[in-house]
VOGU-3710 file (C-alpha; in Angstrom, 3 decimals, decimal comma):
1> xxxxxxxxxx> 0,369/43,782/4,324  -0,195/41,856/1,088  2,653/39,536/0,141  3,263/38,911/-3,583  2,937/35,386/-4,948  6,135/33,353/-5,221  5,772/31,736/-8,634  7,696/30,410/-11,598  5,860/32,516/-14,162  6,136/30,220/-17,233
11> xxxxxxxxxx> 4,951/27,214/-15,204  2,216/29,076/-13,302  0,616/30,753/-16,298  1,314/27,874/-18,682  -0,534/25,480/-16,387  -3,506/27,818/-16,073  -3,614/28,145/-19,869  -3,749/24,369/-20,445  -6,298/23,830/-17,667  -8,399/26,684/-19,031
21> xxxxxxxxxx> -8,373/25,126/-22,513  -9,859/21,892/-21,118  -12,502/23,768/-19,167  -13,364/25,964/-22,155  -14,638/22,922/-24,039  -17,235/22,286/-21,364  -18,170/25,954/-21,038  -18,342/26,859/-24,733  -19,834/23,551/-25,923  -21,841/22,303/-22,913
31> xxxxxxxxxx> -24,116/20,052/-24,991  -21,307/18,445/-26,970  -18,770/18,256/-24,097  -19,671/14,711/-23,090  -19,232/13,479/-26,667  -15,977/15,400/-27,161  -14,418/14,136/-23,930  -15,564/10,595/-24,684  -13,991/10,677/-28,135  -10,710/11,950/-26,692
41> xxxxxxxxxx> -10,570/9,148/-24,129  -11,437/6,452/-26,673  -8,859/7,685/-29,171  -6,042/7,871/-26,621  -6,719/4,428/-25,135  -7,016/2,739/-28,513  -3,780/4,274/-29,771  -1,699/4,343/-26,588  -3,264/1,762/-24,287  -0,297/-0,552/-24,870
51> xxxxxxxxxx> 2,030/2,289/-23,848  0,251/2,791/-20,524  0,374/-0,942/-19,780  4,041/-1,333/-20,734  5,095/1,793/-18,844  3,515/0,649/-15,581  5,270/-2,709/-15,948  8,594/-0,867/-16,339  7,871/1,251/-13,260  7,178/-1,807/-11,110
61> xxxxxxxxxx> 10,272/-3,694/-12,264  12,424/-0,590/-11,724  11,425/0,082/-8,126  11,762/-3,603/-7,199  15,296/-3,723/-8,620  16,251/-0,508/-6,828  14,797/-1,788/-3,566  16,327/-5,252/-3,453  19,536/-4,456/-5,317  22,663/-2,690/-4,167
71> xxxxxxxxxx> 21,092/0,762/-4,536  18,767/0,110/-1,614  21,323/1,308/0,934  21,460/4,858/-0,474  19,714/7,531/1,577  17,205/10,128/0,506  19,394/12,938/1,739  22,898/13,189/3,175  24,356/9,989/4,565  23,722/11,166/8,133
81> xxxxxxxxxx> 20,134/12,354/7,551  17,418/11,168/9,938  13,673/10,817/9,136  11,497/13,888/9,670  8,417/11,933/10,803  7,960/8,945/13,061  7,155/5,714/11,230  3,453/5,466/12,184  2,708/9,059/11,154  4,607/8,517/7,917
91> xxxxxxxxxx> 2,555/5,437/7,020  -0,743/7,151/7,897  0,115/10,074/5,635  1,092/7,711/2,801  -2,256/5,960/3,037  -4,504/9,017/3,277  -2,759/10,885/0,474  -2,659/7,924/-1,889  -6,097/6,663/-2,746  -8,465/7,098/0,183
101> xxxxxxxxxx> -11,526/8,306/-1,725  -11,179/5,524/-4,275  -11,059/2,867/-1,563  -14,388/4,057/-0,196  -15,991/4,435/-3,613  -14,826/1,134/-5,133  -14,562/-1,140/-2,052  -17,958/-2,686/-2,820  -18,584/-1,298/-6,290  -15,618/-2,720/-8,194
111> xxxxxxxxxx> -15,654/-6,346/-6,951  -19,424/-6,496/-7,460  -19,162/-4,983/-10,957  -16,569/-7,563/-12,027  -18,611/-10,309/-10,364  -21,615/-9,392/-12,506  -19,596/-8,628/-15,666  -16,142/-10,263/-15,489  -13,676/-9,894/-18,368  -13,563/-13,618/-19,233
121> xxxxxxxxxx> -15,591/-15,722/-16,746  -19,314/-16,572/-16,646  -21,178/-13,754/-14,811  -22,123/-14,442/-11,181  -20,265/-17,759/-11,114  -17,622/-19,010/-8,694  -14,995/-18,308/-11,353  -16,386/-14,768/-11,722  -15,996/-14,302/-7,966  -12,356/-15,339/-8,139
131> xxxxxxxxxx> -11,682/-13,178/-11,172  -13,434/-10,197/-9,589  -11,129/-10,204/-6,583  -8,000/-10,927/-8,639  -8,685/-7,990/-10,934  -9,527/-5,703/-8,006  -6,267/-6,601/-6,279  -4,407/-5,992/-9,530  -5,875/-2,504/-9,961  -5,257/-1,451/-6,352
141> xxxxxxxxxx> -2,055/-3,359/-5,594  1,635/-2,774/-5,999  1,389/-1,489/-9,580  -0,406/1,654/-8,425  2,106/2,273/-5,662  5,034/1,580/-7,991  3,857/4,545/-10,082  3,844/6,752/-6,995  7,193/5,356/-5,842  8,951/6,297/-9,097
151> xxxxxxxxxx> 8,004/9,961/-8,796  8,428/10,132/-5,026  11,799/8,411/-5,078  13,098/10,601/-7,885  12,007/13,818/-6,184  13,317/12,847/-2,763  16,611/11,544/-4,119  17,545/14,535/-6,253  15,919/17,068/-3,950  17,567/15,945/-0,721
161> xxxxxxxxxx> 20,786/14,365/-2,004  21,628/16,762/-4,847  20,142/19,791/-3,030  17,919/20,593/-6,031  14,471/22,225/-5,804  11,664/19,816/-4,972  10,066/19,920/-8,427  9,491/17,281/-11,088  12,134/18,764/-13,380  14,844/18,143/-10,780
171> xxxxxxxxxx> 14,400/14,400/-11,311  15,758/14,803/-14,844  18,968/16,509/-13,752  21,406/13,712/-14,778  19,867/13,772/-18,268  19,347/17,500/-18,816  21,837/19,117/-16,403  21,316/22,917/-16,434  18,662/22,629/-19,150  16,157/21,678/-16,435
181> xxxxxxxxxx> 15,898/25,429/-15,809  14,848/26,149/-19,402  11,797/25,465/-21,586  12,064/21,673/-21,225  11,965/21,948/-17,453  9,009/24,338/-17,621  7,103/21,905/-19,851  7,782/19,010/-17,465  6,404/20,950/-14,494  3,377/22,091/-16,517
191> xxxxxxxxxx> 2,578/18,457/-17,398  2,894/17,605/-13,712  0,516/20,355/-12,581  -2,077/19,638/-15,264  -2,009/15,910/-14,576  -2,251/16,485/-10,842  -5,111/18,912/-11,203  -7,264/16,569/-13,295  -6,307/13,519/-11,262  -7,397/15,219/-8,057
201> xxxxxxxxxx> -10,499/16,616/-9,762  -11,482/13,070/-10,742  -11,074/11,914/-7,157  -13,066/14,868/-5,885  -15,800/14,113/-8,400  -15,868/10,484/-7,255  -15,968/11,585/-3,632  -18,734/14,128/-4,013  -20,838/11,633/-5,983  -20,569/9,152/-3,112
211> xxxxxxxxxx> -21,325/11,783/-0,467  -24,375/12,774/-2,512  -25,462/9,126/-2,728  -25,036/8,753/1,037  -27,110/11,847/1,758  -29,793/10,569/-0,606  -29,849/7,262/1,292  -29,910/8,839/4,763  -31,897/12,035/4,199  -33,608/11,601/0,846
221> xxxxxxxxxx> -31,573/14,415/-0,741  -31,751/14,696/-4,541  -28,867/13,332/-6,593  -27,289/15,729/-9,059  -25,410/19,027/-9,472  -27,892/20,873/-7,246  -26,390/19,005/-4,267  -22,944/18,142/-5,604  -21,823/21,710/-6,363  -22,584/23,023/-2,829
231> xxxxxxxxxx> -20,819/19,935/-1,467  -17,710/20,740/-3,511  -17,821/24,330/-2,233  -18,204/23,202/1,394  -15,466/20,582/1,359  -13,139/22,898/-0,579  -13,641/25,509/2,149  -12,716/22,941/4,806  -9,704/21,853/2,766  -8,641/25,496/2,507
241> xxxxxxxxxx> -8,732/25,784/6,293  -6,553/22,679/6,524  -4,105/24,106/3,987  -3,734/27,292/5,989  -2,914/25,298/9,137  0,118/23,722/7,456  1,388/20,224/6,645  2,126/19,035/10,174  -1,051/20,291/11,823  -3,561/19,821/9,034
251> xxxxxxxxxx> -2,712/16,848/6,864  -1,008/14,762/9,558  -3,828/15,017/12,112  -6,573/14,376/9,547  -4,629/11,468/8,031  -4,085/9,731/11,347  -7,701/10,282/12,442  -9,102/8,965/9,191  -6,891/5,892/9,225  -8,155/4,960/12,704
261> xxxxxxxxxx> -11,807/5,445/11,721  -11,344/3,469/8,485  -9,748/0,565/10,346  -12,593/0,543/12,902  -15,169/0,464/10,094  -13,324/-2,389/8,374  -13,087/-4,359/11,636  -16,816/-3,893/12,183  -17,600/-5,408/8,778  -15,109/-8,206/9,439
271> xxxxxxxxxx> -16,726/-9,087/12,784  -20,397/-8,929/11,735  -19,729/-10,494/8,312  -18,656/-14,058/7,480  -15,440/-13,729/9,510  -13,942/-17,189/9,066  -14,831/-17,210/5,376  -13,181/-13,799/4,882  -9,852/-15,038/6,269  -9,960/-17,970/3,857
281> xxxxxxxxxx> -10,909/-15,611/1,031  -7,955/-13,317/1,821  -5,459/-16,177/1,558  -7,041/-17,359/-1,702  -7,163/-13,830/-3,128  -3,468/-13,294/-2,426  -2,596/-16,590/-4,081  -4,639/-15,808/-7,183  -3,158/-12,302/-7,348  0,429/-13,552/-7,188
291> xxxxxxxxxx> -0,298/-16,374/-9,626  -1,582/-13,992/-12,324  0,641/-10,993/-11,550  3,021/-11,240/-14,507  0,329/-12,146/-17,049  -1,979/-9,299/-16,043  0,926/-6,836/-15,985  1,336/-7,241/-19,758  -2,103/-8,509/-20,803  -3,547/-5,975/-23,257
301> xxxxxxxxxx> -6,061/-8,509/-24,658  -4,393/-8,121/-28,056  -5,895/-11,346/-29,455  -9,301/-10,879/-27,842  -9,996/-7,126/-27,914  -12,443/-6,047/-25,225  -13,657/-2,620/-24,095  -13,337/-3,889/-20,519  -9,607/-3,151/-20,305  -10,123/0,437/-21,538
311> xxxxxxxxxx> -12,859/1,094/-19,000  -10,955/-0,416/-16,078  -7,234/-1,272/-16,200  -6,093/1,416/-18,634  -8,225/4,082/-16,988  -6,783/3,134/-13,608  -3,221/3,304/-14,900  -3,896/6,747/-16,382  -5,548/7,836/-13,133  -2,591/6,711/-11,012
321> xxxxxxxxxx> -0,118/8,345/-13,413  -2,014/11,631/-13,265  -2,007/11,399/-9,466  1,690/10,532/-9,282  3,058/14,127/-9,261  0,751/14,877/-6,332  1,301/11,689/-4,335  4,961/11,422/-5,364  5,707/14,997/-4,326  3,804/14,573/-1,093
331> xxxxxxxxxx> 5,542/11,359/-0,027  8,891/12,842/-1,073  8,333/15,794/1,249  7,668/13,493/4,198  10,372/10,892/3,414  13,645/12,752/3,898  16,179/10,588/5,713  14,746/7,207/4,657  16,860/4,748/2,714  15,828/3,724/-0,799
341> xxxxxxxxxx> 15,045/0,210/0,455  12,976/1,509/3,367  11,135/3,952/1,111  10,243/1,442/-1,605  9,320/-1,316/0,849  6,985/0,944/2,810  5,469/2,738/-0,180  5,019/-0,408/-2,267  3,879/-3,040/0,215  2,359/-1,504/3,345
351> xxxxxxxxxx> -0,483/0,524/1,759  -1,054/-2,262/-0,812  -1,249/-4,844/1,971  -3,834/-2,806/3,820  -5,747/-2,337/0,574  -5,860/-6,109/-0,018  -7,385/-6,658/3,415  -9,829/-3,790/2,877  -10,998/-5,022/-0,524  -11,391/-8,590/0,743
361> xxxxxxxxxx> -13,463/-7,547/3,740  -15,823/-5,324/1,752  -15,739/-7,063/-1,642  -16,121/-10,670/-0,507  -18,696/-9,739/2,121  -20,695/-7,915/-0,561  -20,664/-10,961/-2,841  -21,583/-13,196/0,111  -24,575/-10,964/0,908  -25,620/-10,523/-2,718
371> xxxxxxxxxx> -25,676/-14,275/-3,396  -27,473/-14,877/-0,098  -29,862/-12,684/1,826  -29,884/-9,798/-0,686  -30,814/-12,094/-3,596  -29,066/-9,876/-6,163  -30,303/-6,526/-4,817  -26,811/-5,143/-4,090  -25,578/-6,055/-7,561  -28,604/-4,475/-9,199
381> xxxxxxxxxx> -28,151/-1,246/-7,258  -24,485/-1,050/-8,252  -25,325/-1,726/-11,896  -27,685/1,271/-11,753  -25,343/3,620/-9,873  -21,989/2,425/-8,548  -21,772/5,330/-6,074  -24,728/3,899/-4,096  -23,187/0,426/-3,715  -21,615/0,989/-0,297
391> xxxxxxxxxx> -24,866/2,226/1,238  -26,964/-0,623/-0,165  -24,312/-2,946/1,219  -24,658/-1,475/4,724  -28,423/-2,063/4,631  -27,790/-5,764/5,208  -25,504/-5,202/8,212  -26,354/-4,039/11,761  -26,420/-0,291/12,555  -26,706/0,651/8,884
401> xxxxxxxxxx> -27,520/4,284/9,658  -24,417/4,696/11,811  -22,072/2,931/9,375  -23,426/4,922/6,437  -22,871/8,157/8,364  -19,309/7,123/9,198  -18,724/6,289/5,540  -19,839/9,771/4,495  -17,531/11,333/7,086  -14,622/9,180/5,909
411> xxxxxxxxxx> -15,143/10,189/2,286  -15,390/13,852/3,307  -12,106/13,690/5,267  -10,390/11,843/2,428  -11,771/14,591/0,199  -10,182/17,231/2,451  -6,797/15,505/2,751  -6,611/14,975/-1,006  -7,483/18,585/-1,722  -5,191/20,213/0,823
421> xxxxxxxxxx> -2,265/17,872/0,076  -2,748/18,402/-3,638  -2,844/22,176/-3,336  0,383/22,205/-1,313  2,092/20,084/-3,965  0,795/22,011/-6,979  1,707/25,271/-5,287  5,256/24,036/-4,665  5,708/23,010/-8,321  4,280/26,300/-9,586
431> xxxxxxxxxx> 6,607/28,193/-7,240  9,726/26,493/-8,596  10,165/24,150/-5,652  9,559/26,660/-2,872  7,811/25,079/0,120  7,369/28,258/2,180  4,955/30,197/-0,027  2,213/32,679/0,783  -1,089/31,509/2,207  -2,920/33,243/-0,633
441> xxxxxxxxxx> -1,403/31,162/-3,392  -1,983/27,890/-1,502  -5,614/28,904/-1,125  -5,717/29,789/-4,828  -4,757/26,270/-5,896  -7,121/24,695/-3,389  -10,010/26,714/-4,773  -8,835/25,957/-8,315  -9,181/22,214/-7,660  -12,776/22,720/-6,600
451> xxxxxxxxxx> -13,490/24,869/-9,659  -12,052/22,260/-12,043  -14,007/19,439/-10,403  -17,246/21,439/-10,457  -16,785/22,577/-14,063  -16,116/19,097/-15,421  -18,994/17,622/-13,415  -21,301/20,141/-15,066  -19,744/19,497/-18,487  -20,208/15,743/-18,487
461> xxxxxxxxxx> -20,126/14,222/-15,023  -17,625/11,546/-14,068  -16,959/10,509/-17,711  -15,682/14,022/-18,434  -13,392/13,896/-15,408  -12,091/10,484/-16,459  -11,437/11,657/-20,013  -9,486/14,678/-18,823  -7,435/12,388/-16,580  -6,587/9,985/-19,406
471> xxxxxxxxxx> -5,546/12,850/-21,689  -3,410/14,631/-19,110  -1,624/11,425/-18,032  -0,177/10,600/-21,467  2,599/13,236/-21,623  3,498/12,678/-17,996  3,923/8,934/-18,579  6,724/9,868/-21,006  8,256/12,142/-18,365  8,132/9,282/-15,850
481> xxxxxxxxxx> 10,137/7,015/-18,132  12,750/9,765/-18,208  12,678/9,864/-14,392  13,345/6,115/-14,292  16,464/6,383/-16,443  17,654/9,517/-14,681  17,210/7,904/-11,275  19,265/4,918/-12,356  22,084/7,155/-13,615  22,149/9,217/-10,433
491> xxxxxxxxxx> 22,179/6,205/-8,116  24,808/4,455/-10,185  26,914/7,596/-9,892  26,644/7,628/-6,102  27,407/3,953/-5,771  30,432/4,197/-8,074  31,756/7,096/-6,005  31,321/5,066/-2,819  33,327/2,207/-4,337  35,983/4,653/-5,474
501> xxxxxxxxxx> 36,353/6,409/-2,113  39,047/4,170/-0,615  41,391/5,155/-3,479  40,598/8,861/-3,167  42,449/11,309/-0,934  40,727/11,013/2,433  39,428/14,309/3,827  41,193/15,205/7,045  39,533/16,848/10,007  39,339/20,491/8,858
511> xxxxxxxxxx> 40,585/21,966/12,123  43,849/20,015/11,758  44,321/20,105/7,993  43,722/23,837/7,731  45,915/24,760/10,672  43,424/25,861/13,302  45,439/26,645/16,406  44,913/24,674/19,581  43,981/27,888/21,424  41,229/28,610/18,893
521> xxxxxxxxxx> 39,986/25,026/19,102  39,846/25,287/22,903  37,863/28,518/22,637  35,271/26,835/20,399  34,991/23,950/22,843  34,407/26,246/25,813  31,860/28,521/24,132  29,294/26,929/21,825  28,408/29,219/18,889  24,885/30,651/18,804
531> xxxxxxxxxx> 22,624/30,611/15,774  23,531/34,241/15,131  27,246/33,451/15,391  27,000/30,766/12,712  24,879/32,959/10,405  27,418/35,769/10,716  30,304/33,363/10,085  28,678/32,116/6,862  28,117/35,685/5,686  31,435/37,221/6,709
541> xxxxxxxxxx> 33,900/34,367/6,199  32,414/31,581/4,073  30,862/33,750/1,362  34,064/35,724/0,534  36,127/32,523/0,550  33,805/30,739/-1,855  33,556/33,815/-4,087  37,347/33,992/-4,271  37,597/30,322/-5,280  34,770/30,756/-7,838
551> xxxxxxxxxx> 36,583/33,687/-9,492  39,842/31,763/-9,648  38,199/28,654/-11,117  36,386/30,772/-13,713  39,601/32,552/-14,685  41,258/29,163/-15,198  38,552/27,999/-17,605  36,374/26,114/-15,098  33,157/28,207/-14,737  31,908/28,414/-11,147
561> xxxxxxxxxx> 29,365/30,466/-9,226  28,218/31,014/-5,645  24,548/30,340/-4,870  22,413/31,104/-1,822  18,907/30,089/-0,798  16,202/31,351/1,538  17,503/29,263/4,466  20,854/31,062/4,486  22,796/28,153/2,976  25,561/29,036/0,539
571> xxxxxxxxxx> 27,256/26,840/-2,056  30,072/26,992/-4,589  28,893/25,182/-7,745  31,030/24,347/-10,762  28,919/22,738/-13,528  30,336/19,768/-15,442  29,128/18,426/-18,775  27,737/14,869/-18,508  29,006/14,603/-14,929  27,771/15,621/-11,518
581> xxxxxxxxxx> 28,596/19,249/-10,664  31,194/20,029/-8,056  29,400/21,475/-5,035  30,880/22,741/-1,787  28,037/24,022/0,353  27,697/25,293/3,897  24,449/25,443/5,836  23,405/26,347/9,355  22,704/23,077/11,171  21,393/22,483/14,683
591> xxxxxxxxxx> 21,849/19,429/16,886  20,315/18,754/20,313  22,719/18,797/23,242  22,094/15,672/25,333  21,069/16,319/28,931  22,525/13,733/31,296  20,634/14,869/34,395  18,322/11,941/35,348  15,422/14,169/36,395  15,752/16,778/33,673
601> xxxxxxxxxx> 12,468/17,788/32,089  13,489/20,823/30,072  13,579/20,753/26,306  17,136/19,868/25,144  19,271/22,839/24,167  20,565/23,161/20,615  24,136/23,279/19,354  24,652/25,177/16,087  27,201/24,359/13,393  28,340/25,599/10,000
611> xxxxxxxxxx> 28,043/22,203/8,316  29,313/21,384/4,857  27,406/19,453/2,204  28,411/18,091/-1,212  26,748/16,960/-4,434  27,477/13,321/-3,612  25,322/13,415/-0,483  28,342/12,495/1,649  28,546/13,311/5,342  29,419/16,924/6,042
621> xxxxxxxxxx> 31,369/18,355/8,958  31,499/21,492/11,046  33,850/24,233/9,771  32,898/26,872/12,309  35,911/28,943/13,320  38,072/28,566/10,231  39,406/31,793/8,727  39,309/32,577/5,029  42,565/30,929/3,952  41,694/27,808/5,940
631> xxxxxxxxxx> 38,269/27,643/4,282  39,840/27,935/0,842  42,237/25,127/1,720  39,316/22,913/2,723  37,488/23,673/-0,531  40,601/22,646/-2,455  40,804/19,356/-0,549  37,255/18,544/-1,612  37,854/19,731/-5,179  40,964/17,537/-5,475
641> xxxxxxxxxx> 38,940/14,583/-4,245  36,180/15,391/-6,762  38,695/15,530/-9,627  40,159/12,185/-8,575  36,723/10,580/-8,708  35,632/12,158/-11,977  38,887/11,295/-13,726  38,674/7,633/-12,657  36,620/4,995/-14,564  33,730/5,917/-12,280
651> xxxxxxxxxx> 33,510/9,227/-14,125  32,131/7,432/-17,165  29,041/6,272/-15,349  26,741/9,068/-16,490  27,243/8,428/-20,184  26,987/4,697/-20,477  30,479/3,314/-19,875  30,870/0,343/-17,535  31,015/1,032/-13,807  34,205/0,732/-11,810
661> xxxx> 33,282/-1,226/-8,717  36,653/-2,465/-7,578  38,103/-1,525/-4,207  41,649/-2,019/-5,379
//
C-alpha cells in the first residue's frame, strides 16, 4: 500500500521552486549559462567576500570558546543521556560525511596548483612549496570543521535538550520562540535545503569528474558528459540502495570501510614515498599553519587585490557553508549524548588532524616527485586538468594500476556516502524534522541530487556547480550567525539555571512527595511494568492530568497546551515571552536489567519506565504508578521550581541582562 509523503509543504515546495529556478537558467539558456553563472559568482565574491571571511572567523572563535569555556560541560541531550554510537564508529561517520570526495580530488591537485601558482611566492620555489602546504592546511583545517560544528552543535543542542524538531529553524528558538513555526522558519529551512543540494551537487560533480579521469587513465574512456552522466546515474542508484537500508546499516558500514581503505592507501604512499622527509614536512607544515593561522583567517588581500582568494579561499568557505546543513544535521543525528566539549574537540580536531597527515603525504610526495623524477610532468598534467592529478601522481609509484583502481573505488564510495547521507538530511528538513519518513521520499531526494548535479554539469561543468554553491551559501551564512547568537543564549540559560538550582526548591522523590502508599510501591517493585503497561499509563493517567493542568493554567491567564509526538511522548508546554517555555514531559523509556549470572549469554532484559523530561534538559525520573492527583502535584512542584528560576536574576539571561552565577 502506498504511503503518503510526510512533508512540510511550504518548505518542500519552496525548496523545489528555488532549485528549479537555478536549473531553468541552464535549461532555457544553455549557451549563456556558463557566462551567467560566472557573473553571479564574481559579483557575489566581490561584494560579499569580506563577509564570508569574517563569518568563518566568528564561527571558529565561537566553537573554541564554547569548547574550552564553562559551557563545555553541557550535554547534547538530557543530563543522563548516553552516546548512541561507539566512539570509533562516530569518528568514521564524521570523516566520511564531511569532505571525503574533496580529499581525493584535491590531495595532489591543490598543493601542486599552489606550488606552481602561489598567491605571493615565486612559482616552483622552496617558498612556494611552504606556502602551498600552508594554504592547503588552511583550506582543509579547523576553519572548515568549525563551520560544520556550529550547525551540528546548534541542531543537537536544541533538538535533544529542548526536545525540538531536528531542523535548522529549531536552532533559532531562543531568538524567535514560536515564530520558528511561521514564514521565517520556513525560509530558514528552504535556505538550508537549497544550500545543501548545491553543495552536494558540487561534490558529486567533483567526484564524477575524477572517476571519469581515472577511467580514462585505466581504460582509455572518453572524458565528458557522455561518460559522466551514466556515472552519476549509476552511483545515484547505489546511493539510493544505501538510503533504503537505513542510517546504521548503510552509511555506517560504508563509512567505516572507506576509512580503512583510505588509511591503507595513505600508508602505502607514506611507505613507498620519501618517508623520513614526509615526517619532517608534517612537523614543518603544522608549524607554518599555526604561525599564519590568525593572519590568514582575516586576510582578504584588501591592499593587494588578487583573484586567487576568490578562486580558492572564498569559494572553499562558501562550499563548506553550503555543506554545513548537510554535515551539521548528519553529525547532530549521530552525536546525541556527547558533551559540548567532547563534540567540539572531536569534530574540530580529529578529522582536521587526519586531513593534515593526508595532505602532507600526498601533497609533499607529489612535489618531491614533480621536482625530481617527473621533471614537471605532474604539475603540467594538473595545470591542464586538475582531476587527472592523482592518477598522474600514481604513475611514479609502484603498482600504479592497483592504486588508481583503489582511488576510483574510494571516490565512488565517498560519492555514495555523501549522496545517501545528504538525502536523509534534506528529507528530514523537508519533513519538518521527522526522521522516520517513507522510503519513497528519501529516494526522491537522492535522485534529485543526481538530477541537479547532472543538469549543472551539462549547463557549464564544474564552474556552474561552483557558482550555484557560492550563491546558495550567502543567505545561509546569515542564518548561521543567528545560530551562533542563539546557541550562546540557550547555553547561558542552562548554565544560569544550574547555578541557581541550589536556591530553588529541590524536587523530592515523586513516590514520597505525592503520597504513593508503601503497598503500591512494593507492588511496583515486585512486578516490573511492561512496555504496554507504561504506554497505557501515559494515555490513561498522564494525559488527563496534564490536560487538566493546561486548562487551569490557561484559565488563569497563563496559556498552556498538551503536545504529543509519534513516539508516544506527551508534554505540557506553557510558552513564555523572551524566556524558555515551561515543559513537563513524559516519555516511554527503557533500561537494560543487569544480569549477574557469570555464564549468562542471553540478551539483557529491558525495564520500562514513564520518565519525565523538562525544557532545561535536567535529569528526569520515573513516575510510573502515580494516580492523577499525584501527577498533578508533581507537575506543580516542577512549575513552582520553574517560576523560582525565571523570577530570579537568571531569568534575565535571554534578553541581555547580566547572568546570576552566585551559589549564595
